[in-house]
C-alpha positions in Angstrom: 23.9 13.5 23.1 24.2 12.9 19.4 27.2 11.1 18.0 28.2 11.7 14.4 30.1 9.2 12.4 30.4 8.0 8.8 28.7 4.8 7.8 27.1 3.1 4.8 23.7 4.3 3.6 22.3 1.0 2.5 22.1 -1.0 5.8 18.8 -2.9 6.1 17.6 -1.5 2.8 15.5 1.2 4.2 13.3 -1.3 6.1 12.5 0.3 9.5 11.5 -3.1 10.9 12.3 -4.6 14.3 15.7 -5.8 13.1 17.2 -2.5 14.2 17.0 -3.7 17.8 19.1 -6.8 17.2 22.4 -7.5 18.9 24.3 -6.7 15.7 22.9 -3.2 15.6 23.6 -2.6 19.3 27.2 -3.7 18.8 27.6 -1.3 15.9 26.0 1.5 17.8 28.3 1.0 20.7 31.3 1.0 18.5 30.5 4.3 16.7 29.5 6.0 19.9 33.2 5.8 21.0 33.9 8.5 18.4 34.0 12.3 19.0 30.5 13.6 19.8 28.6 16.9 20.1 25.1 18.0 21.1 22.2 18.7 18.6 18.9 19.7 20.1 16.1 17.2 19.3 13.9 19.8 17.6 16.7 20.7 15.1 17.6 17.0 14.6 13.9 16.3 13.7 13.9 19.0 11.0 17.1 17.7 9.6 15.6 14.2 9.5 12.7 15.4 7.4 15.2 16.3 4.6 16.7 12.8 4.7 15.2 10.1 2.4 13.4 7.4 4.4 15.8 4.7 3.3 18.5 6.4 5.4 16.6 6.2 8.7 17.9 2.7 9.7 21.4 4.0 9.3 20.7 7.1 11.3 19.3 4.9 14.1 22.8 3.3 14.3 24.5 6.6 14.8 23.2 7.3 18.4 20.5 6.5 20.8 19.2 10.0 20.4 18.8 9.6 16.6 17.1 6.2 17.3 14.6 7.9 19.7 13.8 10.7 17.2 12.4 8.2 14.6 8.9 8.2 15.9 5.4 8.9 14.7 6.0 12.6 15.5 8.8 12.7 13.0 6.5 11.3 10.3 3.8 13.9 11.2 6.5 16.6 10.7 7.4 15.2 7.3 3.8 15.4 6.3 3.4 19.0 7.5 6.6 20.1 5.7 5.7 18.3 2.5 8.7 15.9 2.7 6.7 12.8 2.1 7.7 10.3 -0.6 6.0 7.3 -2.3 7.1 3.8 -1.3 6.3 0.8 -3.4 5.1 -2.5 -1.8 4.6 -5.9 -3.4 3.5 -9.3 -2.3 5.4 -12.1 -4.0 4.7 -15.8 -3.3 3.9 -19.3 -4.6 0.6 -20.7 -5.9 -2.6 -19.9 -3.9 -2.8 -23.4 -2.4 0.5 -22.9 -0.5 1.7 -20.3 1.9 0.6 -16.8 1.3 2.9 -14.3 -0.5 5.5 -12.4 1.5 5.6 -8.6 1.7 8.5 -6.8 -0.1 9.5 -3.2 -0.4 11.2 -1.7 -3.5 14.6 -0.3 -2.5 15.9 2.6 -4.6 19.6 3.4 -4.2 21.3 6.1 -6.4 24.4 5.0 -8.2 27.4 7.0 -6.9 29.0 7.7 -10.3 25.9 7.8 -12.5 23.7 10.9 -11.9 19.9 10.5 -12.2 20.1 6.7 -12.1 19.2 4.3 -9.4 19.5 0.6 -8.7 16.2 -1.2 -7.9 15.6 -4.3 -5.9 12.8 -5.9 -3.9 13.6 -6.8 -0.3 11.4 -8.9 2.0 9.9 -7.4 5.1 10.3 -10.2 7.7 8.2 -8.4 10.4 5.0 -8.7 8.4 2.8 -11.8 8.2 2.1 -13.5 4.8 -0.7 -11.9 2.9 -3.9 -14.0 2.6 -4.6 -14.8 -1.1 -7.3 -12.8 -2.7 -7.3 -10.0 -0.1 -8.7 -6.6 -0.8 -6.3 -3.8 0.1 -7.0 -0.1 0.6 -4.6 2.6 1.7 -5.4 5.3 4.2 -2.6 7.7 5.0 0.4 5.6 6.1 -1.6 2.5 6.7 -2.7 -0.4 4.5 -5.9 -2.3 5.4 -5.7 -6.0 4.3 -9.2 -7.3 4.1 -10.3 -10.9 4.1 -8.7 -13.4 1.6 -8.0 -17.1 1.7 -5.7 -18.9 4.1 -5.1 -22.4 2.7 -8.5 -23.4 1.4 -10.6 -21.4 3.9 -11.9 -17.8 3.4 -11.4 -15.5 6.3 -13.1 -12.4 7.7 -9.9 -11.2 9.4 -8.7 -7.6 8.6 -5.2 -6.5 9.6 -3.7 -3.1 9.4 -0.1 -2.4 8.4 1.7 0.7 9.7 4.1 1.4 6.8 6.2 3.8 8.8 7.6 1.0 11.1 6.4 -2.2 9.3 4.3 -3.3 12.3 0.7 -4.5 12.1 -2.4 -4.9 14.2 -5.5 -7.1 13.9 -8.8 -5.2 13.3 -12.3 -6.2 14.3 -13.3 -9.0 11.9 -15.9 -8.4 9.2 -19.4 -9.8 9.5 -18.8 -12.1 6.5 -15.7 -14.0 5.3 -14.6 -12.8 1.8 -12.3 -13.7 -1.0 -11.5 -11.3 -3.9 -13.9 -8.7 -2.7 -14.0 -5.1 -4.0 -13.2 -2.3 -1.6 -12.9 1.5 -1.5 -12.7 4.4 0.9 -15.3 7.3 1.0 -16.0 9.9 3.7 -14.4 8.1 6.6 -15.7 4.6 5.7 -14.3 1.5 4.1 -16.9 -0.1 1.7 -16.4 -3.8 1.0 -18.6 -5.6 -1.6 -18.8 -9.2 -2.7 -16.3 -12.0 -2.3 -19.0 -14.1 -0.7 -22.2 -16.0 -1.4 -24.6 -13.7 -3.3 -27.4 -14.8 -0.9 -25.4 -13.4 2.1 -27.3 -10.6 3.9 -24.2 -8.6 4.3 -23.0 -8.9 0.7 -22.0 -5.3 1.2 -20.7 -3.9 4.5 -18.8 -0.9 5.6 -16.3 -0.1 8.3 -16.6 3.2 10.2 -13.0 4.4 10.7 -14.0 6.8 13.5 -16.4 4.5 15.4 -14.3 1.4 14.6 -17.2 -1.0 13.8 -18.6 -2.9 10.9 -22.1 -2.6 9.7 -24.3 -3.9 6.8 -25.0 -1.5 3.9 -28.4 -1.1 2.3 -29.1 -0.8 -1.4 -31.2 1.7 -3.2 -31.6 -0.3 -6.3 -30.9 -3.9 -5.2 -28.2 -6.1 -6.7 -28.3 -6.5 -10.5 -28.9 -10.0 -11.7 -26.0 -12.4 -12.5 -23.4 -10.3 -10.6 -20.1 -12.2 -10.0 -19.6 -13.6 -6.5 -15.9 -12.7 -6.6 -14.2 -9.9 -8.5 -10.9 -9.6 -10.4 -10.0 -6.1 -9.3 -11.4 -2.6 -8.5 -10.3 1.0 -8.5 -11.8 4.3 -7.2 -12.7 7.0 -9.7 -15.2 9.8 -9.7 -16.3 9.0 -6.2 -17.3 5.5 -7.3 -15.8 2.0 -7.0 -15.2 0.6 -10.5 -15.3 -3.1 -10.3 -14.0 -5.7 -12.8 -16.1 -8.9 -12.6 -15.5 -12.2 -14.3 -17.7 -11.2 -17.3 -19.0 -7.7 -16.7 -17.9 -4.4 -15.1 -19.9 -2.6 -12.4 -19.8 0.7 -10.5 -20.8 1.1 -6.9 -21.9 4.6 -5.8 -22.1 5.3 -2.1 -25.2 7.1 -0.9 -26.6 8.6 2.3 -29.3 5.9 2.8 -27.5 3.2 0.9 -25.4 2.8 -2.3 -26.3 1.6 -5.7 -24.6 -1.1 -7.8 -24.9 -0.7 -11.6 -23.6 -2.2 -14.8 -20.8 -0.3 -16.5 -21.6 0.1 -20.2 -20.1 -1.1 -22.4 -19.3 -3.7 -19.7 -18.4 -6.6 -21.9 -16.0 -4.6 -23.9 -14.4 -3.2 -20.8 -14.1 -6.6 -19.2 -12.1 -7.8 -22.2 -9.6 -5.0 -22.2 -9.4 -4.0 -18.5 -6.9 -6.3 -16.7 -6.2 -7.0 -13.1 -2.9 -5.2 -13.6 -4.2 -1.6 -13.5 -4.1 1.6 -11.5 -5.5 5.1 -11.5 -3.4 8.3 -12.2 -5.0 11.7 -12.4 -8.5 10.3 -12.7 -7.6 7.9 -15.6 -7.5 4.1 -15.5 -4.3 2.6 -16.9 -4.3 -1.1 -17.6 -1.9 -3.6 -19.2 -3.0 -4.9 -22.6 -1.9 -8.5 -23.1 -3.9 -8.7 -26.4 -2.1 -5.5 -27.6 -5.3 -4.3 -29.2 -6.0 -0.6 -29.9 -2.6 -0.5 -31.7 0.4 -2.3 -30.4 0.8 -0.5 -27.1 1.1 -2.8 -24.0 -0.8 -0.3 -22.0 -4.3 1.2 -22.6 -6.1 4.2 -20.9 -9.7 4.4 -20.0 -11.3 7.9 -19.4 -14.3 7.4 -17.1 -15.8 10.8 -18.0 -15.5 10.4 -21.8 -16.1 6.6 -21.7 -13.2 6.2 -24.2 -10.3 3.8 -24.5 -7.0 4.6 -26.2 -3.5 3.2 -26.2 -0.6 4.8 -24.3 1.8 6.0 -27.0 5.6 6.1 -26.8 7.0 3.3 -24.6 10.1 2.7 -26.7 12.2 0.2 -24.9 9.4 -1.5 -23.1 10.7 -5.1 -22.5 9.0 -7.8 -24.6 9.8 -10.6 -22.2 7.4 -9.6 -19.4 4.3 -11.7 -18.9 1.7 -8.9 -18.9 -1.3 -11.1 -18.0 0.3 -11.9 -14.6 2.0 -8.6 -13.9 0.9 -5.9 -11.4 0.8 -2.2 -11.9 0.9 0.8 -9.4 0.8 4.6 -9.4 4.2 5.5 -8.1 4.1 9.2 -7.4 2.4 10.0 -10.8 4.6 7.4 -12.7 3.6 3.9 -13.8 5.4 1.0 -12.2 4.9 -2.5 -13.5 6.2 -5.7 -11.8 6.2 -8.9 -13.9 7.9 -12.2 -14.3 10.0 -13.0 -17.4 8.2 -14.9 -20.1 11.1 -17.0 -21.3 12.1 -19.8 -18.9 15.9 -20.3 -19.0 17.6 -23.7 -18.1 20.6 -21.7 -17.0 18.6 -20.2 -14.2 18.3 -23.6 -12.5 14.6 -23.4 -11.7 14.6 -19.7 -10.9 12.4 -16.9 -12.4 13.2 -13.2 -12.6 10.9 -10.4 -11.5 11.3 -7.3 -13.6 10.4 -3.7 -12.7 9.5 -1.1 -15.4 9.2 2.6 -14.5 7.3 4.8 -17.0 7.0 8.6 -16.8 3.8 10.1 -18.2 3.8 13.3 -20.3 0.6 15.2 -21.4 0.9 16.7 -24.8 -1.1 19.4 -26.5 -4.7 18.3 -27.1 -4.8 16.0 -24.1 -2.8 13.1 -25.6 -0.7 11.2 -23.1 2.6 9.5 -24.0 4.8 7.3 -21.9 8.6 7.2 -21.6 10.3 4.1 -20.2 12.7 5.5 -17.6 14.2 2.2 -16.2 14.0 -1.5 -16.7 15.6 -3.8 -14.0 15.5 -7.2 -12.5 14.6 -6.6 -8.9 14.2 -10.2 -7.5 15.0 -13.7 -8.5 12.8 -16.4 -7.0 12.2 -20.2 -7.3 9.9 -21.1 -10.2 7.1 -22.1 -7.8 7.2 -18.7 -6.1 7.1 -16.5 -9.2 3.7 -15.1 -8.5 2.9 -11.4 -7.8 -0.4 -10.9 -5.9 -0.1 -7.2 -5.1 1.7 -4.0 -6.2 0.8 -0.8 -4.4 2.1 2.5 -3.2 1.9 4.3 0.2 3.1 7.9 0.6 4.9 8.5 3.9 
C-alpha cells in the first residue's frame, strides 16, 4: 500500500545514506501513514520514480514503506534504460595531509521557488563514507568510484575501496600488489590501469585490475620506462584512449597495448607542465585547466587540444570571481559544463578563523570556426569550514 502525503523536498539533502533508517525517519513515516491512502502498483511507481530528481528520493522513502522498498538497484537500472540519469558532483574537503583525511561531500542543488531557472548550491557531508586517503587516484565506472591507494597519516597504502554512489555505501577491494601515493589511473577495455606512485625500482610500477576476473596483475612494457620519470604524479586524465599524466617537471602519455603498454614523453612536455594544472578535466575530448598565471591572455582557464597539440584561452567568462585561489581549486565535468570549487583568497577577520568554499558553474558554447566560449552561470558559497580544513582534494562527477 502506498500512502500519499505532502512533505518538504529537501530532507537529508538528497543523500540516500543510512540515515533514512533512523528513529526520526521511522517516526515521521508512521505519522504520515495515518493519512488517507490508495494503492499504486510497484511497476507504475517505479516508472514514476524515474521522472523524479534523485534529490527527492529520501523524501519519497518517508512517504510509505512501499516507496522505501522501491528505491533499489533495479530502480537505478530502469533510470539508465529510460535515459533519466543525471550528473552528481562529489568533493573531498579536509585539513592538511598530515591530519585526518578529507571528508566526502555531495553538491546539493535546490531550485528557488520564486526564481525560475535558478538554484541554490551547497556542499553537504556524506557521513556514511570513510575519509578519503590523501593522494588517492580515483576512477569512475558507471555508478561506482574506485578510490585507489593514497596516504593514511604518514604511511602509503595499497588499499582500494569502491563507493556505490546510488546509496553511499562502500566495500573494500582486493589490495594492489604495491602501496601507492599520487599514482595515475585510467580505465580501458574492462581493466583499471594504475601507474607510479611508488619507488621507480618496484617491479610492479604499473599494474592493472581486471574488473571481470577481480584480480590485480603486473603490466609489461613495450618500450621500458623513460629515464627521470617522476615517482609521483600531480594529476592525470584520459583522452584519445591514452592516459595523459602530469608529472612534477614533465608530461607523459601511457598507451595500453595487447602485450603491454608504452609510456612516452608528451611534447612539448615542459611547456605543458607549466600551464597544465592539477585543477583540470576533460570535456568532449578537450583538456580544460585553470590558469593561475593567466597566460595566453587573461583568461583563468585554458584549453588543450590533444589532436592539434594546441593551447588556447577559454574566452568569455565575464563575472568569473577574482577572489578564488585557482592554484588550489579543483575542476570537474558536470554534464558538459565546467564546475570549479575553490577557497576564497582574501582571509577575513570577521569570519573568525573560517574560510569559504566557492562554486562556479560555467556553460560552454561552440562558435563558428571551432572557437569555444564560456558563460558563468552561477557563483555561490557552498560551504564554510575552519581555516585548517580549507583544502579540496577531489572534485568529480558520477552520472546516476
